[in-house]
C-alpha positions as CSV (number, residue, x, y, z in Angstrom):
1,M,41.3,197.6,55.4
2,K,43.9,201.0,56.3
3,K,43.7,204.4,54.6
4,I,45.8,206.5,52.3
5,V,45.1,210.0,51.1
6,T,47.1,211.4,48.5
7,F,47.8,214.7,47.1
8,G,47.9,216.4,43.9
9,E,47.4,217.3,40.0
10,I,44.9,215.7,38.2
11,M,44.2,216.4,34.7
12,L,42.7,215.8,31.5
13,R,45.5,213.9,29.1
14,L,45.2,214.1,24.6
15,S,47.0,211.5,22.8
16,P,46.8,211.3,19.0
17,E,46.4,207.7,17.4
18,D,49.6,205.4,18.0
19,G,52.2,206.5,15.4
20,Y,50.7,210.1,15.4
21,R,53.2,213.1,15.3
22,L,51.7,216.3,18.1
23,F,48.9,218.2,16.0
24,Q,49.4,216.3,13.2
25,G,46.1,214.9,12.3
26,G,43.2,213.1,13.1
27,V,42.3,212.0,16.5
28,M,43.1,213.0,20.0
29,K,42.7,210.2,22.4
30,T,41.8,211.8,25.7
31,C,41.7,210.3,29.3
32,F,42.7,211.3,33.2
33,G,45.7,211.0,34.5
34,G,47.9,212.6,37.0
35,S,51.1,211.0,39.7
36,E,49.1,211.0,42.6
37,A,45.4,210.0,41.0
38,N,46.8,206.7,39.6
39,V,48.4,205.4,43.0
40,A,44.8,205.9,44.5
41,A,43.5,203.8,41.6
42,L,45.8,201.5,42.3
43,C,45.3,201.1,45.8
44,A,42.2,201.1,45.4
45,Q,42.4,198.0,43.2
46,L,44.4,196.4,45.3
47,G,42.2,196.4,48.9
48,V,43.8,199.7,50.1
49,R,40.7,202.6,51.2
50,A,42.2,205.4,49.0
51,S,41.2,209.5,49.0
52,F,42.1,211.4,46.5
53,V,42.5,215.4,47.5
54,T,43.1,218.2,44.7
55,K,40.7,220.5,43.1
56,L,38.6,221.2,40.1
57,P,36.5,223.3,38.0
58,E,33.1,223.4,38.4
59,G,32.6,221.8,34.6
60,P,31.5,219.1,32.5
61,A,36.0,219.3,32.8
62,G,35.7,218.3,36.6
63,D,32.8,216.1,36.8
64,G,34.4,214.2,34.3
65,A,37.5,213.3,36.5
66,V,35.5,212.9,39.7
67,R,33.4,210.8,37.8
68,F,37.1,208.5,36.1
69,L,38.3,208.0,40.3
70,S,34.8,207.3,41.7
71,G,35.4,204.5,39.2
72,F,38.2,202.6,41.0
73,G,36.3,204.3,43.8
74,V,39.0,206.5,45.2
75,D,37.1,208.7,47.7
76,V,36.4,212.1,46.4
77,S,34.7,213.4,49.0
78,H,37.8,215.9,50.0
79,I,38.6,216.9,46.3
80,V,37.9,220.7,46.9
81,R,35.3,222.5,43.2
82,G,36.6,226.0,42.0
83,G,39.2,227.9,39.8
84,D,38.8,228.1,36.1
85,R,40.0,225.4,34.2
86,L,41.5,221.7,34.6
87,G,45.0,221.2,33.3
88,I,46.0,219.7,29.8
89,Y,49.1,217.7,28.8
90,Y,49.8,216.1,25.3
91,Y,51.2,213.4,25.6
92,E,52.8,212.0,21.9
93,K,53.9,208.6,21.6
94,G,57.6,207.4,21.1
95,A,58.6,204.6,18.6
96,G,62.2,203.0,18.0
97,Q,64.6,205.6,18.6
98,R,61.3,208.6,18.0
99,P,61.1,209.2,22.5
100,A,57.7,209.6,23.7
101,R,56.9,213.4,24.6
102,C,55.2,215.3,27.0
103,V,53.6,219.4,26.0
104,Y,52.3,220.9,28.9
105,D,49.0,223.5,29.6
106,R,48.6,223.5,33.3
107,A,49.3,227.0,33.7
108,G,46.0,228.8,35.5
109,S,44.5,225.0,36.6
110,A,42.6,225.6,39.6
111,F,44.8,223.3,41.4
112,S,47.7,225.8,41.1
113,Q,45.6,228.3,41.8
114,A,44.7,226.4,45.3
115,A,45.2,228.3,48.6
116,A,46.0,226.2,51.7
117,E,43.3,227.8,53.5
118,E,41.2,225.6,51.3
119,F,42.4,222.0,52.6
120,D,41.3,221.1,56.0
121,A,43.9,218.1,57.5
122,A,41.9,217.2,60.1
123,E,38.6,216.2,57.8
124,I,41.5,215.3,55.6
125,F,43.2,212.8,57.3
126,D,39.8,211.7,59.4
127,G,41.4,207.6,59.9
128,A,44.1,208.1,57.7
129,D,47.2,205.3,57.6
130,A,49.2,207.1,55.2
131,F,49.7,209.7,53.4
132,H,51.4,210.0,49.5
133,L,52.7,212.7,47.2
134,S,55.3,213.6,44.6
135,G,57.2,216.2,43.7
136,I,55.0,217.3,40.7
137,T,53.2,218.5,43.2
138,P,54.8,220.8,45.2
139,A,56.1,222.4,41.5
140,L,53.0,223.6,40.0
141,S,53.1,227.0,42.8
142,A,55.0,229.3,45.0
143,A,52.4,228.7,47.1
144,M,52.5,224.7,46.7
145,P,55.7,223.3,48.4
146,D,54.3,225.7,51.8
147,I,50.5,223.6,51.4
148,C,52.3,220.6,50.7
149,V,54.9,220.9,54.4
150,D,51.8,221.9,56.1
151,L,49.8,218.7,55.3
152,C,53.2,216.2,55.9
153,K,53.5,218.2,59.4
154,E,49.9,217.0,60.3
155,A,50.1,214.2,58.6
156,K,53.4,212.8,60.9
157,A,52.1,214.2,63.9
158,R,49.3,212.2,63.7
159,G,51.6,209.3,63.7
160,M,50.8,208.3,60.2
161,T,52.8,207.0,57.2
162,V,54.6,209.5,54.7
163,S,55.9,208.6,51.9
164,Y,57.4,210.9,48.6
165,D,57.8,210.1,45.3
166,L,60.3,212.7,43.6
167,N,59.4,212.6,40.1
168,H,61.6,215.2,38.5
169,R,60.0,216.7,36.1
170,T,62.7,219.4,33.7
171,K,59.6,221.1,32.4
172,L,58.5,222.0,35.6
173,W,61.7,223.2,37.9
174,S,65.0,223.0,37.8
175,E,66.8,219.9,39.6
176,Q,68.1,223.0,42.2
177,C,63.8,224.3,43.0
178,N,63.2,220.8,43.4
179,R,65.7,219.6,45.4
180,A,65.4,222.9,48.0
181,A,61.7,222.0,48.2
182,S,62.1,218.8,48.3
183,E,64.4,219.3,51.3
184,R,61.7,221.2,53.7
185,I,59.4,217.4,52.9
186,L,61.7,215.3,53.5
187,P,62.2,215.1,57.0
188,Y,58.6,214.6,57.9
189,V,58.9,211.3,55.4
190,D,59.3,207.4,56.2
191,I,59.0,205.7,52.5
192,F,61.2,207.7,49.8
193,I,60.7,207.3,45.9
194,S,62.2,207.9,43.1
195,N,64.1,206.7,39.3
196,M,67.9,206.3,40.9
197,Y,69.4,208.7,38.2
198,Q,66.7,211.3,39.4
199,A,67.4,211.1,42.8
200,N,71.3,211.2,41.8
201,E,71.2,214.3,40.2
202,V,68.4,216.5,41.9
203,F,70.6,215.8,45.6
204,D,74.2,216.1,43.6
205,L,75.4,213.0,45.7
206,G,77.8,212.1,43.0
207,V,76.9,208.3,43.4
208,D,79.5,206.6,40.3
209,T,75.8,204.8,38.0
210,S,78.4,202.5,36.6
211,S,77.6,199.5,38.7
212,E,73.5,200.3,38.8
213,E,72.8,198.1,41.6
214,K,75.5,199.9,44.2
215,A,75.2,202.6,43.3
216,C,71.2,201.8,44.7
217,I,72.2,201.3,47.8
218,S,74.7,204.0,47.7
219,I,72.4,206.0,46.8
220,S,69.6,205.2,49.6
221,R,72.4,204.6,51.9
222,E,73.1,208.0,51.7
223,L,69.4,209.5,51.1
224,A,68.4,207.6,54.4
225,K,71.1,209.1,56.3
226,R,70.4,213.1,55.1
227,Y,67.2,212.9,55.5
228,G,66.2,210.1,57.9
229,N,64.1,208.4,55.8
230,K,62.9,204.8,57.6
231,T,63.0,202.9,53.4
232,V,64.1,204.1,50.4
233,A,62.9,202.7,46.8
234,L,64.4,203.7,43.8
235,T,64.0,201.6,40.5
236,V,65.8,201.7,37.6
237,R,65.2,201.8,34.1
238,K,67.2,201.6,31.3
239,T,65.2,202.8,27.4
240,L,67.1,200.2,24.8
241,S,63.9,202.2,22.4
242,A,60.6,203.8,22.8
243,D,59.2,200.5,22.2
244,V,60.7,198.3,25.0
245,N,62.6,199.3,27.7
246,G,64.4,197.4,30.8
247,F,63.2,198.1,34.3
248,Y,63.6,196.5,37.9
249,G,63.4,197.8,41.9
250,M,64.8,198.0,45.3
251,I,63.7,199.0,48.5
252,C,66.4,199.5,51.5
253,D,65.4,199.5,55.6
254,G,68.5,200.7,57.3
255,E,70.9,197.5,56.2
256,D,68.1,195.5,54.5
257,V,68.5,195.2,50.4
258,H,65.6,193.5,48.3
259,F,66.2,194.4,44.8
260,S,63.5,192.8,41.9
261,R,63.6,190.7,39.8
262,K,64.5,192.6,36.2
263,Y,62.7,193.0,33.3
264,E,62.3,192.9,29.6
265,T,59.2,194.9,28.5
266,G,57.7,195.7,25.2
267,I,55.5,199.3,25.7
268,V,51.8,199.8,25.1
269,D,51.8,202.6,27.4
270,R,55.1,204.4,29.8
271,V,53.5,207.1,31.0
272,G,51.6,205.7,35.0
273,S,54.4,203.0,35.3
274,G,56.5,204.5,38.0
275,D,53.3,205.8,40.0
276,A,51.9,201.1,39.7
277,F,55.5,200.8,41.4
278,D,54.5,203.8,44.2
279,G,51.3,202.6,44.4
280,A,51.6,198.4,44.3
281,L,54.7,198.7,46.9
282,L,52.6,201.4,49.4
283,A,49.6,198.9,49.1
284,S,51.7,195.8,49.6
285,L,53.2,196.4,52.5
286,M,50.5,198.7,54.1
287,K,48.5,195.3,54.4
288,G,51.7,193.8,55.7
289,A,54.2,192.4,53.6
290,D,57.9,192.1,53.5
291,N,60.1,194.7,52.2
292,A,61.2,191.4,49.4
293,S,58.3,190.7,48.7
294,A,56.4,194.2,48.2
295,V,59.0,195.5,46.3
296,E,58.5,192.8,43.6
297,F,55.3,192.8,43.8
298,A,55.2,196.8,42.8
299,A,57.6,195.7,40.1
300,A,55.4,193.4,38.3
301,A,52.9,196.3,38.4
302,A,55.1,198.9,37.5
303,I,55.8,195.7,34.3
304,L,52.0,195.0,33.3
305,K,51.7,198.9,32.9
306,H,53.2,199.0,30.6
307,S,51.5,197.8,28.7
308,I,48.1,199.3,29.6
309,E,46.5,202.0,27.5
310,G,47.0,205.6,29.2
311,D,47.8,207.2,32.7
312,A,45.8,204.5,35.0
313,A,46.7,201.6,35.7
314,Y,43.9,199.0,35.8
315,L,45.1,195.9,37.0
316,L,44.1,193.1,38.6
317,E,46.3,191.8,42.4
318,D,46.3,188.2,41.1
319,E,47.5,189.4,37.5
320,I,50.8,191.5,39.9
321,I,51.3,188.2,42.1
322,A,51.1,186.2,39.3
323,L,53.8,187.9,38.0
324,A,56.1,188.0,40.2
325,E,55.8,184.5,41.1
326,G,57.1,184.2,37.6
327,T,54.4,183.6,34.9
328,D,55.0,184.7,31.4
329,G,52.6,186.3,28.8
330,R,51.1,183.2,27.1
331,V,47.1,183.1,26.9
332,Q,45.7,182.2,29.6
333,R,42.8,179.4,28.9
C-alpha cells in the first residue's frame, strides 16, 4: 500500500449555529481542521497509508486533535508535542448574498513556533512514496519557508512524489510573499494544485480568464514551463451565492489535458472542499488511475464535501465513484 506524508497545522474550529453571526450568542460548534490534515484524513479513508506531521501542545486540545486524526486511521507517530497553544479559527457560514468569513486566532500556536530540528526527515519519510503540503504552511512563521523547502528537498532526494497546493490566504500574507515562498518550493514539486484564479494572480501570469477552460490550459502550461512541474491540476469555482456554487477541475500533464464534468451544488459547508479535491486526486493517482479518471474522482469528492459539516471529508470511495459516474442525490434504498 502506498504511503503519503502531509505537513502543516491543524486547528480547532469554532462556528456559531447556522444563520448566526460570529459572537451573536448561542452555541459554538467545534471541530478540528487544517488543509494538510484534511488531505491526510481523506487519503486514509481511500486506502492510502497517510501520516500527518505537525506540532501540537500537550494537554486536552492537542490530545483531541490526535484522537481526531487517529479516528481516520492517520499515522500520528511523527507529531511533535510542545508549545503553548493550539491555533483556533472562527468560521461563520454565509447565507444568500452574505459571504462566509474566517477569523484567525493562531498567532503563537505550537506549530508556528516549531523549529527545523524538531522534524526528523529521515524518520518522517521512512517508507513514504509521496509528500504533500500547501501554501498555508510557509505563511505561518519566518522559519517555516525554510523548513518546507528542506523537507521538499529531502523528499525529492528519496525519489518521492511531491505535491503542493497554492492555497493562498489573504489574511495570512500578500500575493507577493506567497509567490516568493512558493517559487522556492515549486522546483521540487511534481504535482502543483491551485484554484485557477489564485494561480493567475499570485504568479502574475496575466492570463485572460474570460474563457475559463482556455485560461486553465494556458495557466497550467505556463506554470509547468516556469517551474518544471510534471502535472498541474486546477479547480474553478463560481460563487453563485453563499448557498450555491459551481465547481469543476482540470489536470494537465504536458500536452495531455482533461476536464472533469461541471457541477452546481448546494452547500452545507464548503470549507475543506479543495482539500477533498487534493486528497482524492492524490489517492487516485497513487493507486494507479490515469489523469482523466483521477480528476473526475477528485471533482466528485470535492462536490460531496460541500454536503458535509466540518472541515474533514467523511467519504466512502464507492460514493465518490458513483457520483463521478453520474449518479444523483436520490435516496439509496
